[in-house]
C-alpha positions in Angstrom: 7.1 -48.9 107.1 8.6 -45.5 107.5 10.3 -44.8 110.8 9.4 -41.7 112.8 11.8 -38.8 112.6 14.4 -39.3 115.4 14.6 -35.6 116.0 10.8 -35.5 116.7 9.8 -34.4 120.2 7.1 -37.0 120.4 7.6 -40.5 121.9 8.0 -43.2 119.3 4.4 -44.6 119.4 2.9 -41.2 119.1 5.3 -40.2 116.3 4.2 -43.2 114.3 0.5 -42.5 114.8 1.1 -38.8 113.9 2.7 -39.8 110.5 0.8 -38.4 107.6 0.7 -40.3 104.3 1.3 -38.6 101.0 -1.8 -38.4 98.7 -1.9 -40.7 95.7 -1.9 -39.3 92.1 -5.6 -40.1 91.8 -6.4 -38.3 95.0 -4.5 -35.2 93.8 -6.3 -35.5 90.4 -9.7 -35.5 92.1 -8.8 -32.5 94.3 -8.1 -30.5 91.1 -10.8 -31.9 88.8 -13.5 -29.3 88.6 -16.5 -31.6 87.6 -15.8 -33.8 90.6 -15.6 -30.8 92.9 -19.0 -29.6 91.6 -20.5 -33.0 92.2 -19.2 -33.2 95.7 -20.4 -29.6 96.3 -23.9 -30.5 95.2 -24.0 -33.7 97.3 -22.8 -32.0 100.5 -25.3 -29.1 100.0 -28.2 -31.6 99.4 -27.3 -33.3 102.7 -27.3 -29.9 104.5 -30.7 -29.0 103.0 -32.1 -32.4 103.9 -30.9 -32.0 107.5 -32.3 -28.5 107.7 -35.7 -29.6 106.4 -35.8 -32.5 108.9 -35.1 -30.1 111.7 -37.7 -27.6 110.7 -40.4 -30.4 110.4 -39.7 -31.5 114.0 -40.6 -28.1 115.5 
């Protein structure tokens, strides 16, 4: 386990919980892979459309 930076202004328990991990190679790949981004874009937009349609039906 990585120890918090001793020069940090946060108390030790908070410094540990504020620690950010580095993304894996696969995560970085998915962030830059255009076909995956298009799929995620479509899924998120379909969820938004579904929520909007549900809201409009309730009125």
